[in-house]
N, C-alpha and C positions, 0 to 999 in steps of 0.2 A: 678518357672513358672512366677511369676509376673515380673522378670528381662527381661525373653524373651518376654513377652508381651509388655513392657515397650520399650524395643529395637525395636520390630516390629512397635510401635506407632511411634517411631523416624522415622523410615524408611519410613514410609507411609509419614509422615509429610515432610521429606526431598525431597522424589518423588514430592508429590503435589508442593512443592515449585519450583522445579525444572521445573515441567511442565508449572507451572503459568509463570515462568520467560521466558521460551522457547514461550509459546504462546505470550507474550507482546512483545519480540523479532520480532517474525514473524508478529505481527500486525503492529509494528513499521516499519520494512521494507518494508511492503507492502504499508503502507501510504507514505514512501518516495519515494518509487519507483511511485506511484501515481503523487505526486507531481513534481517528475524530470520530468515525461512523460507530464503533463500537461505545466509545463514550457518549453520543448523543442517544443511542438507543438505550443504554442503561440509564441515562439521566430522565428519559421519556419514562421508563417503566418505573422508576422511582417516584416520579412527578404524579402517576396515576393514584386515586385515592382506592385503598384495599377494599374490595367488594367481597362480602362473605359468600359462600357457596350457597345455592338453594337450599332451603329447609327442606324441601320435598325431594328425597332421595329416590324417586321411581325411575330416574334414568339409567340407574346403576341395575335394575333388573332385567 
């Protein structure tokens, strides 16, 4: 009985460690994807030519 219980505890520990590792990997990949998206957006914005505002400012009235 104690051996079986010990085996179950080891299995639970291994499952917990695997789950923690998977969670960390998922969080890390989300973080990387967020930064890739941010970098791509900022690069696209910088790549656009500067357009001056219209000289006709009637839209402010």
